[in-house]
Structure formats: C-alpha cells, structure tokens
C-alpha positions in Angstrom: -34.8 -72.5 1.4 -31.6 -72.5 -0.6 -32.0 -71.0 -4.0 -32.2 -73.7 -6.5 -29.6 -74.1 -9.7 -30.6 -73.3 -13.0 -29.7 -76.4 -14.0 -28.8 -80.2 -13.0 -28.2 -83.4 -14.1 -28.5 -86.5 -12.5 -26.3 -89.3 -13.1 -26.0 -93.4 -12.3 -25.0 -96.2 -13.7 -27.8 -97.3 -16.2 -30.0 -94.3 -16.3 -32.9 -96.8 -15.2 -33.7 -96.4 -11.6 -31.5 -93.8 -9.5 -31.4 -91.1 -11.8 -34.5 -90.9 -13.7 -36.3 -90.9 -9.7 -34.4 -88.2 -9.0 -34.9 -86.3 -12.2 -38.5 -87.0 -11.7 -39.1 -86.1 -8.3 -36.6 -82.9 -8.2 -39.3 -81.8 -11.4 -42.2 -82.6 -9.4 -41.1 -81.1 -6.0 -39.6 -77.8 -7.3 -41.6 -77.2 -10.6 -39.9 -76.2 -14.2 -37.8 -73.1 -13.0 -34.8 -75.4 -13.0 -33.6 -77.6 -16.0 -33.0 -81.0 -14.7 -31.8 -83.7 -16.8 -30.2 -87.4 -15.8 -28.0 -89.2 -17.2 -25.9 -93.1 -16.8 -22.5 -94.2 -17.8 -23.9 -96.5 -19.7 -27.6 -97.1 -21.2 -28.0 -100.5 -21.8 -31.4 -100.7 -20.0 -34.4 -99.0 -20.2 -36.5 -97.6 -17.0 -37.2 -100.2 -14.5 -40.7 -100.9 -13.8 -40.3 -100.8 -10.2 -38.9 -97.1 -10.5 -42.2 -96.4 -12.5 -44.3 -98.2 -9.8 -42.8 -96.5 -6.2 -42.6 -93.2 -8.1 -46.3 -93.6 -9.3 -47.2 -93.7 -5.6 -46.1 -90.0 -5.1 -47.3 -88.6 -8.4 -44.2 -89.0 -10.3 -44.6 -90.0 -13.9 -41.5 -92.1 -15.3 -42.9 -94.4 -17.9 -41.8 -92.1 -21.0 -38.5 -92.1 -19.3 -36.2 -92.8 -22.4 -32.6 -93.9 -21.1 -29.3 -92.3 -22.1 -25.7 -92.0 -21.3 -23.3 -89.3 -21.2 -22.0 -90.3 -24.6 -25.7 -90.0 -25.8 -25.4 -86.5 -24.5 -22.7 -85.6 -26.2 -23.8 -87.0 -29.3 -27.4 -84.9 -29.3 -25.3 -81.3 -28.4 -25.9 -81.5 -24.5 -22.8 -79.8 -23.3 -22.3 -80.9 -19.9 -20.5 -77.6 -19.0 -24.0 -75.9 -19.4 -24.9 -77.4 -16.0 -24.5 -75.5 -12.8 -24.7 -78.8 -10.9 -24.1 -82.5 -11.7 -25.3 -85.0 -8.9 -23.9 -88.3 -9.0 -25.9 -91.4 -7.0 -22.8 -93.9 -7.9 -19.5 -94.0 -7.6 -19.1 -95.0 -11.2 -21.1 -92.0 -12.4 -19.6 -89.6 -9.9 -16.1 -90.7 -11.2 -17.2 -90.7 -15.1 -18.6 -87.0 -14.2 -15.5 -86.2 -12.5 -13.5 -86.9 -15.7 -15.8 -85.3 -18.0 -15.6 -82.1 -16.2 -12.5 -81.8 -15.1 -11.6 -78.6 -17.6 -14.8 -77.0 -16.2 -15.9 -75.0 -13.4 -18.3 -77.2 -12.3 -19.7 -78.7 -9.2 -20.2 -82.2 -8.9 -21.6 -83.8 -5.7 -22.2 -87.5 -4.6 -25.3 -88.4 -3.0 -25.2 -92.4 -2.0 -28.0 -93.8 -2.9 -29.0 -97.4 -2.7 -29.1 -99.4 -5.8 -32.3 -101.5 -5.3 -31.7 -103.9 -8.4 -31.7 -107.5 -7.4 -32.7 -106.8 -3.8 -35.7 -108.4 -2.3 -37.3 -111.9 -3.0 -40.9 -111.2 -3.7 -42.6 -108.7 -5.4 -43.3 -106.8 -2.4 -40.2 -107.0 -1.0 -38.8 -105.6 -4.3 -41.3 -102.4 -4.1 -40.1 -101.9 -0.4 -36.3 -102.0 -1.3 -37.2 -99.4 -4.4 -39.1 -97.3 -1.8 -36.3 -97.1 0.2 -34.1 -95.5 -2.6 -36.8 -93.1 -3.8 -37.0 -92.0 -0.1 -33.1 -91.5 0.3 -33.7 -89.5 -2.8 -36.2 -87.4 -1.3 -34.3 -87.2 2.0 -31.0 -85.8 0.0 -33.5 -83.3 -2.4 -35.3 -81.8 0.8 -31.7 -81.5 2.8 -30.4 -79.8 -0.3 -32.8 -77.4 -1.6 -36.0 -77.7 1.7 -39.3 -78.8 1.0 -41.2 -79.2 -2.0 -42.5 -75.9 -3.4 -46.1 -75.9 -4.5 -44.9 -75.5 -8.1 
C-alpha cells in the first residue's frame, strides 16, 4: 500500500455531492490517521440526499456534512497550504485549486468523477447514477492508496 498523506482536501463544484462522498469514504476506508476535508468552488447547495443514501449503503454517514467553499475555508482560517494533497473532482474545482495553490509547493490531482445531479428519471435510476459516482470515487481511492484498511 502506498503511504497515505498527512492531509487531503477533496474539492468539487458545490461541496454537496462528489467531494463530501470522497471525504466520507476516505475516512471510512483509511481511518483517522489522515486529516481529510472537502470544499467546493461555491456553497450554494446543502448536502445532496441521494449522496447521503448511496453512502449509507456502504456505512458512510454524510447527513451531518455542512457544505463549505474555498472562500469559507479562508474565512475560517483553514490554510490551503497546510494540505499535502488537493484532489479536484471537477474541472472548475481543479482550476480554482491550481489558482489558489500557485504559490505553494502542493500537489493538485484531478480525478474525473461523473456529476450525477440531474441524471436519471426515476428515484431508482437517480440512485444508480449516484452509485456510479460513489464507485468511481472508491476506484480512484483504492487505485491511489490500496484497499480499505481496517481502521
């Protein structure tokens, strides 16, 4: 297994679907040895109910997640330069992360994760799209850091 970083920030467009899923799943898979947070380019949405549902299926609790943006982080004193790795899950968040970290020696990775919002007609079809997103995140995590540890 590749050594886990000390701290990871996942980011996406709204911090309501992909990045909270990635944050929750990483904490579940690898325990508390790595500081894991998530943020969005904007925070105009709350945590998505379908994200909560598909993560509950694998024992990841997201219902208490509060969306936050890069700007919120800055206001609350969270310094982006204190993260070892920023993982962008959308093109807009990758641009924003690169812009905010251009003066730091900080790795920014881009993982192309599907945005499931607005996909699927029925509730079940929507859940299937969110499961695909969840499973893409799991695939990237395990490819990057190996299978889940029993933390």
